[in-house]
C-alpha positions as CSV (number, residue, x, y, z in Angstrom):
1,M,-21.7,18.1,-39.6
2,F,-22.7,15.1,-37.6
3,Q,-25.3,12.8,-39.1
4,I,-27.8,11.2,-37.0
5,L,-29.9,8.2,-38.0
6,V,-33.6,7.9,-36.3
7,I,-35.3,4.5,-36.5
8,D,-38.8,4.3,-35.3
9,D,-42.1,3.0,-36.8
10,D,-44.1,5.9,-35.3
11,Y,-44.1,8.4,-38.1
12,S,-44.8,11.2,-35.6
13,I,-41.9,10.3,-33.4
14,Q,-39.7,10.4,-36.7
15,I,-40.8,14.0,-37.3
16,F,-40.6,15.2,-33.8
17,L,-37.0,14.0,-33.5
18,K,-35.9,15.0,-36.9
19,R,-37.1,18.8,-36.3
20,M,-35.7,19.0,-32.9
21,L,-32.3,17.8,-33.7
22,E,-32.0,19.7,-37.0
23,K,-32.6,22.9,-35.0
24,Q,-29.4,21.7,-33.0
25,G,-27.4,21.9,-36.4
26,Y,-27.4,17.9,-37.1
27,Q,-28.2,16.3,-40.2
28,V,-30.9,13.9,-39.5
29,I,-32.0,11.0,-41.7
30,T,-35.0,8.5,-40.8
31,A,-36.0,4.8,-41.2
32,S,-39.5,3.4,-40.5
33,N,-38.3,-0.1,-39.4
34,G,-35.3,-2.0,-38.4
35,Q,-34.1,-3.5,-41.7
36,E,-34.5,-0.2,-43.6
37,G,-32.5,1.3,-40.6
38,I,-29.6,-1.0,-40.9
39,L,-29.6,-0.6,-44.7
40,Q,-29.3,3.3,-44.2
41,A,-26.7,2.8,-41.7
42,L,-24.6,0.5,-43.8
43,S,-24.7,2.7,-47.1
44,C,-24.0,6.0,-45.2
45,P,-22.4,5.1,-41.5
46,P,-24.0,7.7,-39.1
47,A,-22.3,9.1,-36.0
48,L,-25.0,8.3,-33.8
49,I,-28.3,6.1,-34.1
50,I,-31.6,6.6,-32.0
51,C,-33.7,3.5,-32.3
52,D,-37.1,2.5,-30.9
53,W,-37.0,-0.5,-28.8
54,M,-40.3,-2.1,-29.7
55,M,-41.1,-2.1,-33.4
56,P,-42.5,-4.9,-35.6
57,G,-40.0,-7.2,-37.6
58,L,-36.6,-6.3,-36.1
59,N,-36.8,-4.7,-32.6
60,G,-34.4,-2.3,-31.4
61,L,-32.2,-5.0,-29.6
62,E,-31.8,-6.8,-32.8
63,V,-31.0,-3.8,-34.8
64,C,-28.5,-2.7,-32.2
65,N,-26.8,-6.2,-32.1
66,R,-26.1,-6.1,-35.9
67,I,-24.9,-2.6,-35.9
68,K,-22.4,-3.5,-33.4
69,K,-21.1,-6.3,-35.3
70,D,-20.3,-4.3,-38.2
71,P,-16.6,-3.3,-38.0
72,N,-17.5,0.0,-40.1
73,L,-20.1,1.1,-37.6
74,S,-17.8,0.5,-34.6
75,T,-17.6,4.2,-33.6
76,T,-21.3,4.7,-33.9
77,F,-23.0,5.6,-30.8
78,F,-26.3,3.8,-30.2
79,I,-29.2,5.1,-28.2
80,L,-32.3,3.0,-27.4
81,L,-35.6,4.9,-27.3
82,T,-37.9,2.9,-24.8
83,S,-40.8,3.1,-22.2
84,L,-39.2,0.2,-20.4
85,D,-37.4,1.4,-17.4
86,S,-36.6,-1.9,-15.3
87,V,-33.1,-2.7,-14.5
88,A,-33.6,-6.1,-16.4
89,D,-34.6,-4.4,-19.5
90,R,-31.6,-2.0,-19.4
91,V,-29.2,-5.0,-18.9
92,K,-30.8,-6.7,-21.9
93,G,-30.2,-3.3,-23.8
94,L,-26.5,-3.2,-22.7
95,D,-25.9,-6.6,-23.5
96,A,-27.1,-6.2,-27.1
97,G,-24.5,-3.2,-27.1
98,A,-26.5,-0.1,-26.6
99,D,-24.5,2.8,-25.3
100,D,-27.5,4.7,-23.7
101,F,-31.1,5.0,-23.2
102,I,-33.9,7.7,-23.8
103,S,-37.3,7.2,-21.9
104,K,-40.4,7.8,-23.3
105,P,-42.1,10.3,-23.3
106,I,-39.1,11.9,-24.5
107,E,-37.8,15.1,-22.5
108,Q,-36.3,17.7,-24.8
109,N,-33.3,18.8,-22.5
110,E,-32.4,15.0,-21.7
111,L,-32.4,14.1,-25.4
112,Q,-30.1,17.1,-26.3
113,A,-27.8,16.2,-23.6
114,R,-27.6,12.6,-24.2
115,V,-26.9,13.3,-28.1
116,R,-24.1,15.6,-27.3
117,A,-22.4,13.1,-24.9
118,G,-22.8,10.4,-27.6
119,L,-21.4,12.6,-30.3
120,R,-18.4,13.5,-28.1
121,L,-17.7,9.7,-27.4
122,H,-18.1,8.8,-31.1
123,Q,-15.5,11.6,-31.9
124,L,-13.2,10.3,-29.3
125,N,-13.6,6.8,-30.7
126,R,-12.9,7.9,-34.2
127,D,-9.9,9.8,-33.0
128,I,-8.6,6.7,-31.1
129,Q,-9.2,4.5,-34.0
130,T,-7.3,6.7,-36.5
131,Q,-4.3,6.9,-33.8
132,K,-4.4,3.1,-33.6
133,L,-4.2,2.8,-37.5
134,L,-1.3,5.2,-38.0
135,L,0.4,3.4,-35.1
136,E,-0.1,0.1,-36.8
137,T,1.1,1.5,-40.3
138,E,4.2,3.0,-38.7
139,L,4.8,-0.4,-36.7
140,A,4.4,-2.1,-40.2
141,E,6.8,0.3,-41.8
142,A,9.2,-0.5,-39.0
143,A,9.0,-4.2,-39.3
144,E,9.7,-3.9,-43.0
145,Y,12.7,-1.7,-42.4
146,V,14.0,-4.4,-39.7
147,T,13.5,-7.1,-42.5
148,S,15.2,-4.9,-45.2
149,L,18.3,-5.0,-43.0
150,L,18.7,-8.7,-42.9
151,P,21.2,-10.3,-45.2
152,L,20.1,-12.2,-48.2
153,P,20.5,-16.1,-48.5
154,I,23.7,-17.3,-50.0
155,S,24.5,-20.5,-51.7
156,T,28.2,-20.6,-51.9
157,P,30.8,-21.5,-50.5
158,V,28.2,-22.6,-47.9
159,A,24.4,-22.3,-48.2
160,I,22.8,-20.1,-45.8
161,N,18.9,-19.7,-45.5
162,Y,16.5,-18.6,-43.1
163,R,13.0,-17.8,-42.1
164,F,11.9,-14.6,-40.1
165,I,8.2,-14.2,-39.1
166,P,7.9,-11.2,-36.8
167,S,5.0,-11.6,-34.2
168,R,2.1,-9.2,-34.4
169,Q,4.1,-6.7,-32.4
170,L,7.4,-5.3,-33.4
171,G,9.9,-7.5,-31.9
172,G,13.6,-8.0,-31.0
173,D,15.0,-10.8,-33.2
174,C,18.0,-9.9,-35.4
175,F,20.7,-11.8,-37.2
176,D,23.6,-11.6,-39.6
177,Y,26.2,-13.4,-41.2
178,Y,29.2,-11.9,-43.3
179,W,33.0,-13.0,-44.2
180,L,35.5,-11.7,-42.0
181,D,37.8,-12.7,-44.6
182,S,37.8,-15.2,-47.6
183,D,37.8,-18.3,-45.3
184,S,36.2,-17.2,-42.0
185,L,32.4,-16.6,-41.8
186,A,30.9,-14.8,-39.0
187,I,27.3,-15.8,-37.9
188,Y,24.9,-14.7,-35.0
189,L,21.3,-14.3,-33.9
190,L,20.0,-12.2,-30.9
191,D,16.9,-11.9,-29.1
192,T,15.9,-8.7,-27.2
193,A,13.7,-9.2,-24.3
194,G,10.2,-7.5,-24.9
195,H,8.5,-6.2,-27.9
196,G,8.0,-2.9,-29.7
197,L,10.7,-0.3,-30.7
198,R,12.2,-0.6,-27.3
199,A,13.3,-4.1,-28.1
200,T,13.9,-3.4,-31.8
201,L,16.2,-0.5,-31.4
202,P,18.8,-2.3,-29.6
203,S,18.8,-5.1,-32.1
204,I,19.5,-2.8,-34.9
205,S,22.1,-1.2,-32.8
206,V,24.0,-4.4,-32.5
207,L,23.7,-5.3,-36.3
208,N,25.1,-1.9,-37.3
209,L,27.9,-2.0,-34.8
210,L,29.0,-5.7,-35.7
211,R,28.4,-5.2,-39.5
212,S,30.4,-2.0,-39.5
213,R,33.1,-3.3,-37.2
214,A,32.7,-0.2,-35.1
215,L,34.3,-1.6,-32.0
216,K,37.9,-0.8,-32.5
217,G,40.6,-3.2,-31.3
218,L,38.2,-6.1,-31.1
219,D,39.2,-9.7,-32.3
220,Y,35.9,-10.4,-34.3
221,Y,37.3,-13.9,-34.7
222,Q,36.8,-14.5,-31.0
223,P,33.2,-15.1,-30.1
224,S,33.7,-14.6,-26.2
225,H,35.6,-11.4,-27.0
226,V,32.7,-10.0,-29.0
227,L,30.1,-11.0,-26.4
228,T,32.2,-9.3,-23.8
229,A,32.6,-6.0,-25.8
230,L,28.8,-6.0,-26.4
231,N,28.1,-6.5,-22.8
232,D,30.2,-3.5,-22.1
233,T,28.5,-1.4,-24.5
234,F,24.8,-2.3,-23.8
235,Q,24.5,-2.4,-19.9
236,I,21.1,-1.8,-18.4
237,N,20.6,1.3,-16.7
238,Y,17.8,3.6,-15.6
239,Q,16.7,4.9,-19.1
240,N,17.2,1.2,-20.7
241,D,16.0,-1.8,-19.2
242,K,16.5,-4.0,-22.2
243,Y,18.9,-7.0,-22.2
244,F,19.3,-9.6,-25.0
245,T,20.5,-13.1,-25.6
246,I,23.0,-14.0,-28.3
247,W,24.6,-16.8,-30.3
248,Y,27.7,-16.0,-32.2
249,G,30.0,-18.2,-34.1
250,V,33.0,-18.1,-36.4
251,Y,33.4,-20.8,-39.0
252,N,36.5,-21.5,-40.9
253,R,35.9,-23.3,-44.2
254,I,39.5,-24.5,-44.6
255,S,39.9,-26.1,-41.1
256,R,36.1,-26.8,-40.9
257,Q,36.3,-25.6,-37.5
258,L,33.4,-23.6,-35.6
259,V,34.1,-21.5,-32.7
260,Y,31.1,-20.1,-30.8
261,A,30.0,-18.6,-27.6
262,S,26.5,-17.9,-26.2
263,A,24.8,-15.5,-23.8
264,G,21.7,-16.8,-22.3
265,H,20.6,-18.1,-25.9
266,P,19.2,-21.3,-27.0
267,P,21.8,-23.8,-28.3
268,A,22.5,-23.9,-31.9
269,I,21.8,-27.4,-33.3
270,L,24.5,-29.1,-35.6
271,V,23.1,-32.2,-37.2
272,S,25.8,-34.4,-38.9
273,G,25.7,-37.9,-40.8
274,K,25.4,-39.3,-44.2
275,S,22.3,-41.4,-43.4
276,P,19.3,-41.7,-40.8
277,S,21.3,-44.4,-39.1
278,T,24.6,-42.4,-38.6
279,T,23.0,-39.0,-37.7
280,E,24.7,-37.3,-34.8
281,I,23.4,-34.3,-33.0
282,K,25.5,-31.6,-31.1
283,T,23.9,-28.7,-28.9
284,L,26.3,-26.0,-29.2
285,K,26.0,-23.7,-26.3
286,T,28.5,-21.9,-23.6
287,P,27.7,-20.6,-20.2
288,G,27.0,-17.0,-20.0
289,M,24.4,-14.4,-19.0
290,P,22.4,-12.4,-21.5
291,V,24.3,-9.5,-22.6
292,G,23.3,-6.3,-20.5
293,M,22.5,-7.9,-17.3
294,F,25.8,-7.7,-15.2
295,P,28.9,-5.8,-16.3
296,E,31.0,-8.5,-14.7
297,A,29.4,-11.5,-16.9
298,K,32.1,-13.7,-18.4
299,Y,32.0,-15.6,-21.6
300,V,33.7,-18.4,-22.7
301,D,34.4,-20.2,-26.2
302,G,33.4,-23.6,-27.4
303,I,34.9,-25.4,-30.5
304,C,33.5,-27.7,-32.7
305,N,34.7,-29.7,-35.8
306,V,32.1,-29.7,-38.6
307,D,31.7,-33.0,-40.3
308,E,30.8,-33.2,-44.1
309,L,27.2,-33.1,-45.0
310,S,26.3,-31.0,-41.9
311,S,23.5,-28.5,-41.1
312,L,23.8,-25.9,-38.5
313,Y,20.6,-24.4,-37.2
314,I,20.5,-21.2,-35.1
315,F,17.0,-19.9,-33.8
316,S,15.4,-17.7,-31.3
317,D,13.1,-19.2,-28.4
318,G,10.1,-18.3,-30.4
319,V,10.7,-21.2,-32.6
320,Y,10.0,-23.7,-29.9
321,E,7.9,-21.8,-27.2
322,I,4.7,-22.3,-28.8
323,T,1.4,-23.1,-27.2
324,K,-0.2,-26.0,-29.0
325,L,-3.9,-26.7,-29.5
326,D,-4.0,-28.8,-26.4
327,G,-2.7,-25.9,-24.3
328,T,0.8,-27.3,-23.6
329,L,4.0,-25.8,-24.4
330,W,6.2,-27.3,-27.4
331,S,9.7,-27.9,-26.3
332,L,13.4,-27.6,-27.6
333,D,13.4,-31.3,-27.6
334,G,10.6,-31.3,-29.9
335,L,12.3,-29.0,-32.4
336,I,15.3,-31.0,-32.3
337,Q,13.5,-34.3,-33.0
338,L,11.8,-32.3,-36.0
339,L,15.2,-31.0,-37.4
340,V,16.7,-34.5,-37.3
341,S,13.6,-36.0,-39.0
342,L,14.0,-33.5,-41.9
343,Q,17.8,-33.9,-42.4
344,H,17.8,-36.7,-44.9
345,S,14.2,-36.9,-45.9
346,V,13.2,-33.7,-47.8
347,D,14.8,-30.7,-49.5
348,C,13.8,-27.1,-48.4
349,Q,13.8,-28.3,-44.8
350,L,13.0,-24.7,-43.3
351,D,9.8,-24.7,-45.5
352,H,8.8,-28.0,-43.8
353,V,9.8,-26.6,-40.5
354,L,7.7,-23.3,-40.9
355,S,4.8,-25.5,-42.1
356,Y,4.9,-27.7,-39.0
357,L,5.3,-24.7,-36.6
358,I,2.2,-22.9,-38.2
359,N,0.0,-26.2,-37.7
360,L,1.2,-26.6,-34.2
361,N,0.5,-23.1,-32.9
362,S,-2.9,-22.6,-31.4
363,K,-3.3,-18.9,-32.3
364,E,-3.5,-17.1,-35.8
365,A,-0.1,-15.5,-35.2
366,F,3.1,-16.3,-33.3
367,D,3.4,-14.8,-29.7
368,D,7.0,-14.0,-30.2
369,D,9.3,-13.3,-33.3
370,L,10.2,-16.6,-35.2
371,S,13.7,-16.7,-36.4
372,I,15.7,-19.7,-37.7
373,L,18.8,-19.9,-39.7
374,Q,20.0,-23.0,-41.5
375,I,23.7,-23.3,-42.6
376,K,24.5,-26.2,-44.8
377,F,28.3,-26.7,-45.0
378,D,28.3,-29.0,-48.1
């Protein structure tokens, strides 16, 4: 049974509305002033409120304004009862948050029709809110599942750590690292275009495909071959318009050689040097279109020798495409400068990077997934 709250300082109007609405099968409670009405609404949220505009103390506009600001009363339908009928007055009521008006003197059929319409909208809003909460819960569970698939940090024979912060929506970032044999470590990070499940599912598919080495006959030690195989497998079609960028590398700990290839992905950053005065920066990127865009796309390998005490950073573009407080966009160069400044000055560099990005960001949450891997080779 729907509950209706009547707020009016005129006792006769209270009784009239209460009797008329109870005959229609509604449960009706009453309040004699605005403050009492607000307390009644907060203690037992009604489906609909009928409130007189002109009352001593808090008037109807003030009551409406306070009711509409409370998230627990967001679906409550608010009707202002008024003898004012000018357009300017109606605009004031709408600006205060009123959903409808009933003119005095009250016409019974009009009242019943407006109440029925208001309750239908209340129920619709409740249903929408329930579905929204259900969807948010399911998206949170999906995000937890994606996180559970990510590898654990390792400390030997190389140290790998990461920070992963999904955006408000389920996103398309994913990464993995594992030993192809006792000496060769495969590392990759991919970023699917867009948000939501349609972006997440391809990422998970790639992770499972590479982790299980399900692409038979593929040389997983050759990054360009891996990207070519992925491009052959994940082509855009009429059912799927998603593509992804990826950086994939294989490090041999004996030769200290890193072979890598990228497909439209930001470069990995290798920071080397035993002191700030000898710091060397290498941007590791090869030409290649994002995976899935063109079936004829070609990928090539790059080779890099890794010096002692080097750190490799692999990340998605969400790490540096951040809108700052002044409205400008941060840059990859800014991120590189940050990584270099932290190389010899602090421990737990990723914590400092994350803290810096949070302070840099102009919003409560990041617009895109934020993923960054750090590989310390010694």
